[in-house]
C-alpha positions as CSV (number, residue, x, y, z in Angstrom):
1,X,-6.2,93.8,113.9
2,X,-5.0,90.3,113.0
3,X,-2.8,88.3,115.3
4,X,0.8,87.8,114.4
5,X,1.3,84.3,113.1
6,X,3.3,82.1,115.4
7,X,6.6,81.0,113.8
8,X,6.8,77.2,113.3
9,X,10.2,76.1,114.6
10,X,11.7,72.7,114.4
11,X,13.1,71.1,117.6
12,X,16.8,69.9,117.5
13,X,15.7,66.4,118.4
14,X,14.1,66.0,115.0
15,X,17.5,65.7,113.3
16,X,18.1,62.4,115.3
17,X,21.9,62.8,115.2
18,X,24.1,60.2,116.9
19,X,26.0,61.2,120.1
20,X,29.3,62.0,118.4
21,X,29.1,65.8,117.9
22,X,31.1,68.4,119.9
23,X,29.9,71.9,120.8
24,X,33.2,73.7,121.2
25,X,32.2,77.1,122.6
26,X,29.5,77.7,125.2
27,X,29.1,80.1,128.1
28,X,26.9,77.9,130.3
29,X,28.2,79.4,133.5
30,X,26.5,82.7,132.8
31,X,23.4,83.5,134.8
32,X,21.3,83.2,131.7
33,X,21.3,79.5,132.4
34,X,20.7,79.5,136.2
35,X,17.1,78.3,135.8
36,X,17.6,75.4,133.5
37,X,21.3,74.6,133.1
38,X,20.9,70.9,134.1
39,X,17.9,70.4,131.7
40,X,19.8,71.9,128.8
41,X,22.9,69.8,129.4
42,X,20.7,66.7,129.3
43,X,18.9,67.9,126.3
44,X,22.2,68.5,124.4
45,X,23.3,64.9,125.0
46,X,19.8,63.7,123.8
47,X,20.4,65.7,120.6
48,X,23.8,64.1,119.9
49,X,26.2,66.5,121.6
50,X,28.8,64.2,123.2
51,X,31.0,67.0,124.7
52,X,30.7,70.7,125.4
53,X,33.5,73.3,125.8
54,X,32.6,75.8,128.5
55,X,34.5,79.1,128.2
56,X,35.3,80.9,131.5
57,X,36.0,84.6,131.0
58,X,38.8,85.0,133.4
59,X,40.1,83.4,136.6
60,X,37.3,84.9,138.8
61,X,34.6,83.3,136.7
62,X,36.5,80.0,136.7
63,X,36.9,80.0,140.5
64,X,33.3,81.0,141.0
65,X,31.6,78.7,138.6
66,X,33.7,75.6,137.8
67,X,31.7,73.4,140.3
68,X,28.6,74.0,138.3
69,X,29.7,71.1,136.0
70,X,30.9,68.6,138.7
71,X,28.2,66.2,137.6
72,X,28.9,66.6,133.9
73,X,32.3,65.2,132.9
74,X,31.3,65.7,129.2
75,X,31.9,69.5,129.8
76,X,35.5,70.5,129.2
77,X,36.9,73.9,130.1
78,X,38.5,76.8,128.3
79,X,39.9,79.8,130.3
80,X,41.2,83.2,129.1
81,X,40.8,86.9,129.6
82,X,38.5,88.3,126.9
83,X,40.0,91.3,125.1
84,X,37.2,93.5,126.5
85,X,38.4,92.7,130.0
86,X,42.1,93.1,129.4
87,X,42.3,96.3,131.4
88,X,42.1,94.0,134.3
89,X,44.7,91.5,133.1
90,X,47.2,91.6,136.0
91,X,50.2,89.5,136.9
92,X,48.2,87.9,139.6
93,X,45.4,87.0,137.1
94,X,47.9,85.3,134.9
95,X,49.5,83.4,137.7
96,X,46.2,82.2,139.0
97,X,45.3,81.0,135.4
98,X,48.6,79.3,135.1
99,X,48.1,77.5,138.4
100,X,44.5,76.4,137.4
101,X,45.8,75.0,134.1
102,X,48.4,72.9,135.9
103,X,45.9,71.6,138.5
104,X,42.7,71.1,136.5
105,X,42.8,68.3,133.8
106,X,39.5,69.6,132.3
107,X,41.1,72.9,131.3
108,X,42.2,72.1,127.8
109,X,42.7,75.4,126.0
110,X,43.6,79.1,126.6
111,X,40.7,81.2,125.3
112,X,38.9,83.1,124.2
113,X,41.7,85.6,123.8
114,X,42.6,88.1,121.1
115,X,41.5,91.6,120.0
116,X,38.1,93.3,119.9
117,X,38.1,96.7,118.0
118,X,34.3,96.7,117.7
119,X,33.8,97.8,121.2
120,X,35.7,100.8,122.6
121,X,36.2,99.3,126.1
122,X,40.0,98.8,126.2
123,X,42.8,100.6,124.3
124,X,44.1,98.5,121.5
125,X,47.7,98.4,122.8
126,X,46.4,97.2,126.2
127,X,44.5,94.4,124.4
128,X,47.5,93.5,122.3
129,X,49.8,93.2,125.4
130,X,47.4,91.0,127.2
131,X,46.9,88.9,124.1
132,X,50.6,88.3,123.7
133,X,51.1,87.5,127.4
134,X,48.4,84.9,127.2
135,X,49.8,83.4,124.0
136,X,53.1,83.0,125.8
137,X,51.4,81.3,128.7
138,X,49.6,78.9,126.2
139,X,52.9,78.0,124.6
140,X,54.6,77.5,128.0
141,X,51.7,75.2,129.1
142,X,51.5,73.4,125.8
143,X,47.8,74.3,125.4
144,X,45.8,75.1,122.3
145,X,44.6,78.7,121.7
146,X,41.0,79.9,120.9
147,X,40.9,83.3,119.3
148,X,38.4,86.1,119.7
149,X,38.8,88.6,116.9
150,X,36.2,91.3,116.1
151,X,36.9,94.0,113.6
152,X,40.6,93.2,114.2
153,X,41.4,90.3,111.9
154,X,44.5,91.7,110.3
155,X,46.1,92.8,113.5
156,X,45.2,89.5,115.2
157,X,46.9,87.5,112.5
158,X,49.9,89.8,112.5
159,X,50.4,89.1,116.2
160,X,49.9,85.4,115.9
161,X,52.4,85.2,113.0
162,X,54.9,87.5,114.8
163,X,54.8,85.4,117.9
164,X,55.5,82.2,116.0
165,X,52.0,80.6,116.1
166,X,52.0,79.5,112.5
167,X,51.1,75.7,112.6
168,X,50.4,76.0,116.3
169,X,47.0,74.6,117.4
170,X,44.9,77.7,117.0
171,X,41.1,77.8,116.6
172,X,39.4,80.9,115.1
173,X,36.3,81.2,117.3
174,X,33.0,82.5,115.8
175,X,34.4,82.7,112.2
176,X,32.7,85.4,110.2
177,X,35.2,86.3,107.5
178,X,35.2,85.9,103.7
179,X,36.8,83.1,101.6
180,X,40.0,85.0,101.3
181,X,40.4,85.3,105.0
182,X,39.4,81.7,105.5
183,X,42.2,80.7,103.2
184,X,44.7,82.7,105.3
185,X,43.6,81.0,108.5
186,X,43.9,77.6,106.8
187,X,47.3,78.4,105.3
188,X,48.6,79.1,108.8
189,X,47.5,75.6,109.9
190,X,44.7,76.9,112.1
191,X,41.1,75.6,112.6
192,X,37.8,77.4,111.8
193,X,34.9,77.3,114.3
194,X,31.5,77.9,112.7
195,X,28.7,79.6,114.7
196,X,25.0,80.0,114.2
197,X,24.9,83.0,111.9
198,X,26.1,80.8,109.0
199,X,22.4,79.7,108.9
200,X,21.2,83.2,108.1
201,X,19.9,83.6,104.5
202,X,21.7,86.9,103.9
203,X,25.1,85.7,105.3
204,X,26.3,84.5,101.9
205,X,29.9,85.7,102.3
206,X,30.5,83.6,105.4
207,X,28.6,80.6,103.8
208,X,31.0,80.8,100.8
209,X,34.0,81.0,103.2
210,X,32.8,77.9,105.2
211,X,32.2,76.0,102.0
212,X,35.8,76.7,101.0
213,X,37.4,75.4,104.2
214,X,38.6,71.8,104.2
215,X,36.5,69.4,106.2
216,X,39.4,68.5,108.5
217,X,39.7,72.2,109.6
218,X,36.1,72.7,110.7
219,X,34.4,72.5,114.1
220,X,31.0,73.8,115.4
221,X,30.0,76.1,118.2
222,X,27.0,78.0,119.6
223,X,28.7,80.8,121.6
224,X,25.5,80.4,123.7
225,X,23.5,82.2,124.9
226,X,24.4,84.4,121.8
227,X,24.3,83.9,118.0
228,X,21.3,81.6,117.8
229,X,21.0,79.7,114.5
230,X,17.8,79.5,112.4
231,X,15.1,78.4,113.0
232,X,15.5,79.7,116.6
233,X,17.1,83.1,115.7
234,X,15.9,85.7,118.2
235,X,15.7,83.2,121.1
236,X,18.3,82.3,123.6
237,X,20.9,79.9,122.2
238,X,21.9,76.7,123.9
239,X,24.1,73.7,123.0
240,X,21.4,71.5,121.5
241,X,20.8,74.1,118.8
242,X,24.3,73.5,117.3
243,X,22.7,70.7,115.3
244,X,21.1,73.3,113.1
245,X,24.5,74.8,112.4
246,X,25.7,71.3,111.5
247,X,22.8,70.9,109.1
248,X,23.6,74.2,107.3
249,X,27.3,73.4,107.0
250,X,26.6,69.9,105.7
251,X,24.5,71.5,103.0
252,X,27.3,73.9,102.1
253,X,29.8,71.0,102.0
254,X,27.4,68.7,100.0
255,X,27.6,65.8,102.5
256,X,25.1,64.3,104.9
257,X,24.5,66.0,108.2
258,X,25.4,62.8,110.1
259,X,28.8,62.7,108.3
260,X,29.4,66.4,109.0
261,X,28.5,65.9,112.6
262,X,30.8,63.0,113.0
263,X,33.8,64.7,111.2
264,X,33.5,68.0,113.1
265,X,33.3,66.0,116.3
266,X,36.4,64.1,115.4
267,X,38.2,67.4,114.6
268,X,37.2,68.9,117.9
269,X,38.4,65.8,119.8
270,X,41.7,65.9,118.1
271,X,42.2,69.7,118.5
272,X,41.4,69.8,122.3
273,X,42.7,66.3,123.1
274,X,39.4,65.1,124.4
275,X,40.6,61.5,124.6
276,X,42.4,62.6,127.8
277,X,39.0,63.0,129.5
278,X,36.8,60.2,130.7
279,X,33.3,61.3,129.7
């Protein structure tokens, strides 16, 4: 029996990008990174990632894990109750979140929040109620919103529009729709966050959608440890690998990867208000 040929994978350092990119959506507080979190944060910077948005999935996670990044001011924070956890979205949870946003300058956005109809964990009406309550909190605090929507795009947009979030700073996390849906997101004044699956050869619908989005509406993300881009698909994702997503998006937009990297970084800094942070 012949041995399976080892896949030749490029390292992210080979792109030699300047340190101006922003990775907008990571879950580095998860235990998946307990063995090498520091190493991967340093590697991300060496690969051109100037700032990383770490998403805490609820107030418990934030209170437990925020100190993991004390030595890394380049990591900014997002906090929200994920739709699959909204059966545990209590008044106390929302009050704790509100207090954290007021006390912690690194908390820059409410998210990821929204609807998830793929998993059957929480009734849809419960998800919707928690979504609306968190939208109201974001508006009260003057914070941008980062959306999670899986198999629920139409209902998610309906809620956002009904709650008056047209032209509010909204970022569509992990975009995977078609060009028609991309146009609807853009027409509402919202941003599109592109994850690793855009690099998959068969993902032509999303590639066409991303190609259609104006450059000033695009940012990049990993959603690590999930959704790893080629050529590392099948392995654990981490922030440095966002450069391969940048490479693919640059090809779709017919510009240099360095220009795409710089522009999406500028977009992310503007959306989150990263100039407020010293990093």
